[in-house]
MIBA-478460 format. One line per 2 residues: number of its first residue (from 1); their letters; for each residue x, y, z of C-alpha. Coordinates in nm, 4 decimals, decimal comma. Layout:
<rs>
NUM = a = X:Y:Z | ...
</rs>
This chain:
<rs>
1 = mn = -0,0296:0,0106:-0,0096 | 0,1574:0,3102:-0,0927
3 = ia = 0,0746:0,6792:0,0534 | -0,2024:0,7924:-0,1274
5 = da = -0,4085:0,4461:-0,1305 | -0,3327:0,4786:0,2829
7 = in = -0,4413:0,8429:0,2956 | -0,7761:0,7456:0,0559
9 = sa = -0,8478:0,4447:0,2431 | -0,8430:0,5373:0,5775
11 = te = -1,0081:0,8880:0,4592 | -1,3308:0,6888:0,3365
13 = kl = -1,3218:0,5002:0,6798 | -1,3084:0,8253:0,8944
15 = ra = -1,5949:0,9537:0,7083 | -1,8264:0,6606:0,7308
17 = ag = -1,7590:0,7002:1,0843 | -1,8525:1,0557:1,0992
19 = tp = -1,5515:1,2472:1,2440 | -1,5421:1,6160:1,1552
21 = ep = -1,2342:1,6007:0,9199 | -1,1830:1,2753:0,7893
23 = ar = -0,8820:1,3726:0,5268 | -0,7165:1,6162:0,7761
25 = da = -0,6751:1,3424:1,0221 | -0,5634:1,0590:0,7914
27 = kv = -0,2500:1,2248:0,6590 | -0,2106:1,3881:1,0047
29 = ll = -0,1661:1,0862:1,1537 | 0,0207:0,8573:0,8394
31 = ae = 0,2654:1,1541:0,8878 | 0,3162:1,0649:1,2881
33 = tl = 0,3256:0,7363:1,1844 | 0,6476:0,7566:0,9142
35 = gr = 0,7290:1,0340:1,1323 | 0,7390:1,2921:0,8345
37 = ek = 0,5840:1,5817:0,8256 | 0,2856:1,6435:0,5997
39 = tf = 0,5027:1,7603:0,2635 | 0,6444:1,4202:0,2234
41 = li = 0,2925:1,2855:0,1803 | 0,2549:1,5265:-0,1092
43 = ay = 0,5334:1,4541:-0,2646 | 0,5949:1,0818:-0,2581
45 = pe = 0,2509:0,9874:-0,2646 | 0,3765:0,6535:-0,4274
47 = fe = 0,5616:0,5861:-0,1393 | 0,5503:0,2325:0,0342
49 = ls = 0,4623:0,1891:0,3417 | 0,6513:-0,1297:0,5416
51 = ve = 0,4172:-0,3760:0,6770 | 0,4224:-0,2503:1,0010
53 = da = 0,4114:0,0788:0,9139 | 0,0735:-0,0063:0,7334
55 = er = -0,0368:-0,1703:1,0752 | 0,0452:0,0702:1,2624
57 = fa = -0,1260:0,3344:1,0798 | -0,4406:0,1268:1,0444
59 = la = -0,4533:0,0721:1,4516 | -0,4463:0,4962:1,5115
61 = ig = -0,7373:0,5284:1,2338 | -0,9195:0,2408:1,4118
63 = rr = -0,8779:0,4739:1,7643 | -0,9596:0,7825:1,5497
65 = ag = -1,2917:0,6174:1,3580 | -1,4152:0,5115:1,7426
67 = re = -1,3840:0,9190:1,8101 | -1,0844:0,8966:2,0137
69 = pl = -0,9633:1,2333:1,9955 | -0,6795:1,3279:1,7713
71 = qh = -0,4995:1,4728:2,0455 | -0,5338:1,1320:2,2319
73 = il = -0,3555:0,9510:1,9614 | -0,0838:1,1477:1,9180
75 = gr = -0,0211:1,2389:2,2934 | 0,0165:1,6237:2,2739
77 = qe = -0,1153:1,9684:2,2095 | -0,0436:2,2855:2,0872
79 = fy = -0,0843:2,5698:2,3102 | 0,0422:2,9000:2,3076
81 = gr = 0,2828:2,7722:2,0847 | 0,4106:2,5241:2,3047
83 = df = 0,3763:2,1405:2,2697 | 0,1876:1,9979:2,5953
85 = rv = 0,1566:1,6452:2,6258 | -0,2710:1,4968:2,7152
87 = sr = -0,3924:1,2000:2,7635 | -0,7434:1,0767:2,8759
89 = dv = -0,6534:1,2220:3,2939 | -0,7046:1,6173:3,1227
91 = li = -0,8825:1,8562:2,9412 | -0,7087:1,9196:2,6091
93 = pr = -0,5812:2,2929:2,5685 | -0,8068:2,4371:2,3251
95 = pe = -0,7983:2,7756:2,1813 | -0,9657:2,9916:2,3197
97 = te = -0,7962:2,9878:2,6699 | -0,5030:3,1514:2,4935
99 = al = -0,6863:3,5069:2,5347 | -0,6513:3,4339:2,9124
101 = ve = -0,3413:3,3364:2,8925 | -0,2983:3,6309:2,6542
103 = la = -0,4517:3,8507:2,9116 | -0,2720:3,7051:3,2265
105 = vk = 0,1121:3,7278:3,0614 | 0,0081:4,1217:3,0057
107 = yl = -0,0510:4,1637:3,3473 | 0,1750:3,9840:3,5603
109 = aa = 0,4913:4,1474:3,3010 | 0,4167:4,4685:3,4843
111 = vs = 0,4794:4,3259:3,8008 | 0,7571:4,3019:3,9912
113 = ep = 0,8151:3,9412:4,0877 | 0,4924:3,8545:4,0756
115 = rf = 0,3048:3,5505:4,1779 | 0,0124:3,3897:4,0564
117 = ld = -0,2769:3,1168:4,1471 | -0,4109:2,8035:3,8564
119 = ig = -0,6579:2,6648:3,9707 | -0,8007:2,3238:3,8012
121 = tg = -0,4361:2,3207:3,6540 | -0,5104:1,9975:3,4073
123 = sg = -0,2407:1,9674:3,1560 | -0,0873:2,2869:3,3231
125 = ci = -0,1232:2,4767:2,9977 | -0,2263:2,7621:3,1633
127 = av = -0,0003:2,7761:3,4541 | 0,3503:2,6390:3,2061
129 = si = 0,2592:2,8903:2,9795 | 0,2019:3,1872:3,1625
131 = aa = 0,5607:3,1215:3,3909 | 0,7810:3,0320:3,0536
133 = ev = 0,6194:3,3987:2,9063 | 0,6798:3,5878:3,2201
135 = pa = 1,0388:3,4856:3,3543 | 0,9965:3,6310:3,6387
137 = as = 0,6484:3,4786:3,7407 | 0,6214:3,2144:4,0274
139 = gv = 0,3331:3,0174:4,1457 | 0,0765:2,7539:4,2517
141 = at = -0,0898:2,5324:4,0795 | -0,3872:2,3674:4,2029
143 = di = -0,6398:1,9817:4,0677 | -0,7531:1,7247:4,2589
145 = sp = -0,6566:1,4561:4,0225 | -0,3520:1,3083:4,0816
147 = ea = -0,3074:1,1871:3,6979 | -0,3351:1,5055:3,6050
149 = le = -0,0777:1,7240:3,7814 | 0,2151:1,4219:3,6884
151 = la = 0,1019:1,4885:3,3890 | 0,1484:1,8923:3,4887
153 = re = 0,4337:1,8314:3,6359 | 0,5986:1,6969:3,2936
155 = na = 0,4524:1,9297:3,0943 | 0,6384:2,2356:3,3072
157 = dk = 0,9373:2,0299:3,3211 | 0,9498:1,9633:2,9566
159 = hg = 0,9288:2,3774:2,9241 | 1,1887:2,4494:3,1720
161 = vg = 0,9292:2,6127:3,4601 | 0,9060:2,3163:3,6518
163 = dr = 1,1295:2,5164:3,9143 | 0,9155:2,7827:3,9208
165 = iq = 0,5742:2,6295:3,9910 | 0,3952:2,3972:4,3004
167 = fi = 0,1591:2,1713:4,2098 | -0,0374:2,0489:4,4397
169 = ea = -0,3426:1,7891:4,4701 | -0,6376:2,0084:4,6317
171 = sl = -0,9906:2,1546:4,4976 | -1,0226:2,5263:4,4042
173 = fg = -0,7707:2,7275:4,6360 | -0,6244:2,4408:4,7879
175 = pa = -0,3431:2,4966:5,0956 | -0,2968:2,8740:4,9983
177 = gd = -0,3263:3,0118:5,3353 | -0,2452:3,3302:5,3830
179 = ee = -0,0621:3,4109:5,0631 | -0,1603:3,6688:4,8532
181 = fd = -0,1306:3,6275:4,4874 | -0,1075:3,9169:4,1774
183 = li = -0,3431:3,7063:4,0259 | -0,5429:3,3629:4,0117
185 = aa = -0,6750:3,2201:3,6493 | -0,9493:2,9175:3,6282
187 = np = -1,0744:2,7500:3,3533 | -1,3356:2,5441:3,5468
189 = py = -1,6080:2,3301:3,4582 | -1,8656:2,5609:3,3241
191 = ip = -2,0894:2,2810:3,0429 | -2,4315:2,2176:3,2382
193 = ev = -2,4841:1,8727:3,2907 | -2,7710:1,8800:3,0596
195 = eh = -2,5751:2,0077:2,8017 | -2,2600:1,7368:2,8515
197 = rg = -2,4857:1,4597:2,6614 | -2,4934:1,6345:2,4066
199 = le = -2,1708:1,7258:2,3288 | -1,9576:1,5864:2,0381
201 = pe = -1,8491:1,1509:2,1069 | -1,4453:1,3036:2,1163
203 = vr = -1,5617:1,5070:2,4251 | -1,8340:1,3466:2,6360
205 = df = -1,6653:0,9691:2,6260 | -1,2848:1,0747:2,6105
207 = ep = -1,1947:1,3510:2,8080 | -1,2404:1,4191:3,1544
209 = rv = -1,5867:1,4266:3,2825 | -1,4719:1,6413:3,5911
211 = al = -1,3669:1,9029:3,4058 | -1,6259:1,9383:3,1612
213 = td = -1,9044:2,0085:3,3748 | -1,9982:2,0444:3,7727
215 = eg = -2,3475:1,8623:3,7021 | -2,5399:2,1634:3,7907
217 = dg = -2,6045:2,4655:3,5582 | -2,1977:2,5090:3,4927
219 = la = -2,2211:2,7826:3,7162 | -2,1724:2,6743:4,0981
221 = ii = -1,8098:2,6430:4,0100 | -1,7348:3,0037:3,8735
223 = ra = -1,9327:3,1711:4,1184 | -1,7174:2,9961:4,4022
225 = ii = -1,3377:3,1538:4,2398 | -1,5451:3,4749:4,1979
227 = eg = -1,6288:3,4461:4,5653 | -1,3499:3,2474:4,7221
229 = sp = -1,0423:3,5047:4,4908 | -1,0749:3,8200:4,7286
231 = ry = -0,9551:3,6520:5,0327 | -0,6191:3,5084:4,8122
233 = lk = -0,5432:3,8411:4,5831 | -0,3415:4,1758:4,7137
235 = pg = -0,5119:4,4760:4,6658 | -0,5653:4,5606:4,3047
237 = gk = -0,4845:4,2142:4,1788 | -0,6367:3,9859:3,9166
239 = ll = -0,8751:3,7233:3,8020 | -0,9131:3,5765:3,4523
241 = ie = -1,2128:3,2814:3,4678 | -1,3183:3,1676:3,1430
243 = ig = -1,6668:3,1016:3,1178 | -1,9191:2,9573:2,8737
245 = sg = -2,1364:3,0413:2,6014 | -2,4719:3,2254:2,7218
247 = qs = -2,3309:3,2776:3,1259 | -2,1440:3,6278:3,0251
249 = ga = -2,4589:3,7792:3,1810 | -2,4759:3,5351:3,4707
251 = va = -2,1421:3,5922:3,5471 | -2,1667:3,9621:3,5766
253 = am = -2,4280:3,9618:3,8005 | -2,2199:3,8385:4,0051
255 = id = -1,9519:4,0875:4,0562 | -1,9845:4,3122:4,3478
257 = qa = -1,8971:4,6202:4,2824 | -1,8188:4,6666:4,6645
259 = vw = -1,5216:4,3855:4,6154 | -1,4267:4,4877:4,2474
261 = qa = -1,2922:4,7873:4,0925 | -1,3354:4,6825:3,7225
263 = sn = -1,4752:4,4360:3,5791 | -1,5128:4,3242:3,1785
265 = ih = -1,5776:3,9895:3,0066 | -1,3153:3,9284:2,6878
267 = kd = -1,4593:3,8067:2,3980 | -1,2711:3,5138:2,2260
269 = lq = -1,1454:3,4776:1,7617 | -1,5526:3,3815:1,7327
271 = gi = -1,6660:3,6924:1,9116 | -1,8178:3,4771:2,2190
273 = pr = -1,8006:3,6545:2,5719 | -1,5194:3,4439:2,6491
275 = vl = -1,2850:3,4928:2,9761 | -1,4328:3,7575:3,3405
277 = da = -1,1479:3,9583:3,4124 | -1,2040:4,1193:3,7645
279 = dk = -0,9683:4,3835:3,9551 | -0,9453:4,3487:4,3273
281 = ra = -1,0368:4,6883:4,5075 | -0,7152:4,8412:4,5882
283 = de = -0,8596:4,9554:4,9143 | -0,6948:4,7674:5,2041
285 = sq = -0,8778:4,8309:5,3999 | -1,2051:4,6602:5,2596
287 = el = -1,3887:4,3966:5,4379 | -1,4420:4,0913:5,2130
</rs>
């Protein structure tokens, strides 16, 4: 079997399985199998696959036809210009979350020796990206999953920031104690339970449910973070939370003007209100 035949056959199998981009996935998985760039597939369509490569490619296509995410098969996902290891233990990093990181980096770059807290770190993509982009920054990243934390530590070490991030198995703020941070960031589970069952199989059946839904209306953990954050933020500190489509009105209503001096909800590249951006009041005498 040559490259052209392999791609055509795999594309048809994936199309029959209902995958969204069958031709793209077939090419990505074949390039990965051969250890080549995708340009090689275009330049040498008559290149013959070895028996071993054909078997490995068929296995990969079989997994994708079962609607396993492409990122799980590859074991990685690109985020904010870096490759992150992913598995079924963590949420796959998504492009819309890059908007949160961009806001965090811009803010912390102007702070001397900034400290941040990343709630529900998962793969570590937010914490690692912030630390990599702001060399003076250090922080704490929490998650309730020990498997997720192990993967996050690997990603932090891979990108040379493992010595500046403390990974802690804990819910929400964890054992932060009396420490105050310049920034708190979170991408919490915000999908309403009634919507979870209607998600694409790649998401519903393969990504950790606990990272997707709060088993309620999708607002409970967002509310808990907004209400708890002032205790752990320095005066004037920033809170950034990724939220779901259609939640901006409810989230805006959670902002107590006596606690937060400014708030905004930024849109993602598709024009969907996506990131809550709120600054704690700088008046240290304010009782929270």
